[in-house]
C-alpha angles and dihedrals in degrees: 000000000000118000092241091054091049091049094047092053091045092053092050091055094041096047090062093054105045133057114270090237091057090046094050095045102041114011104036095074098045109115124204112232110175148316107257116184106303094344138083112218115218126188124217129188100243147355094265093056090044091056094048096044092045093051099041109028110027095095092044093048092050090050094055095039086057090049090051097046110015084231122121093227119174118226119234125180129210130184114254125249089189124100101237092200089067094057119095117251091241090059090080099045118102118235114264114277116217096223093047092047091052090049094049091045087063092044091252127141107235090211091067102088135138092245093069097039113102113216125202140150092294095059106016096114093047092048095048093045092048091051091049091050092048090053096046112018115200095009102095138359094033113189100025109201114196113197131185147108128288117299098010098119106268094129091043092056094042093052091041087061090056095044092047093049090050091050089058097041119011090193093065112123106231129170123189120186141148116245087247091057090048089053095047093048090048092052092047091049091054092048093047097040093244101126094131092052091050094049092047090054094054101032103040094068140105095218128022116196115191119183126205098005090177089083092072088069110126093009102114095179093052091046091052092051094044091048091059092042089052093049093048093052096041094050089053093049093248118153121253121192121183133181130200140164088229136052113256092254091053098053107105126221096019126133115258092229089058093044091052090053092051088052095046094083130037122313111200116191119209116206129192108281121258123240095269091051092047090053090047091051092053093045090051091052090047091052096045095047097033092235116180095222121141120238092241089059090048091050091048092052092046093050095048103039109058108147105084146342096248092058090044094053091042089058091051092050090051093049091047092051091054092045091051092052098040097034091223141069137180135169094268092052090045092052091051093047093051100036094107095054099041111094116256090233092059116107121278115273109251119199134176089247091057092047093048091051094052094044092047090051090051094051095035098238133122125254087239089060092047091052094043126101091246113129103192114125092246089070104018097061097051087046090055091048091051092049090049092051092046090054091047099045104035140049093231117134121246092250092052091049088052091053090051090055097035091248136112123254093256089061089051091051091050092049094048092048093046095051090043091055093046091052090060091059106027116066091181092058090046089056091050092049092050091049091050091049090052092053092046097051101031 
């Protein structure tokens, strides 16, 4: 197999898995050079790109090169001696992939698949029902009405149904459209005298996927047309999947006959994900895209961004972009990067630096003395108090706390245990600790 063929197949696989921004910035301008022994040589435009791609994408590239070739080729990067500006734009585009082409033909996003959807208590019913519908369209849960707020995964599940059905049978007739698109196409068909063509498109299908049905509220003409489209499909055992940000009974200005049809199948409500699910979502994204983000950063994002998955993943993308450019990331940097998207009502961001400052002020020492190797009680005891408070008030690991205080994790453990034991016997120290906690989180 030629190196260009290998690379083209690899790009097709990779482009489904990673964010388009990551693909366009880092992967798009990687050029395959040759197969040399047990390695594939890839050329990048400069040293900066080489460093980023090596650190972030080597494992992922090797994974998909193996899928494309069944050969365990190692990836090696070299700096380009080619002027990229002289290369044609098409040079960097992967060859069309059959599965992706089928998905796009049906207006589906090939990235929306069941494999990369994280299910949990908040969406378990919706996930299970969607999978059942994808396996046996029109047999049960018809219609399937997916309900939930913005960014919770309704569109992902809906399009995953279509992509899964196409993977089983590429001849399946599937139409995905927003209710706004349905309305606009209906109006255009009336103006252009193409009613039959419009109705054939939406009624001669195996699966109809309509997103954001709430926007037909108050549109009597659209409701009339969709009512007859619904009936035609239902009577012919064709699958109907609908999403909305409201339950059927809560959608205003909608005909009762249409509302009753929405309620005649299964309504699956999707709630904001719990903490465990949010962490799982971010870890899944980290794994798929090979992001070098520490677990403590993931936990911080998951604890502070609770409203929806889109916002959660957007925060991770932002943090990763900064980490790629700066080549470092810690909780304090993360908090600063995300401060504008974390809700004001969320708890105050607590960092080791903040704790050290408040404890040093209480015991009248400098931060330099606290971080020094000096062991006299004047500095050692405040240091132990600060370590204890950092362990109590943050999610930072013991080793990271040690780094913040220029100590190893065993010293942190000793300090935490010592202060904990003293608190059981010393009410005055307990009062001091509570006062310090109040200052830190106020």
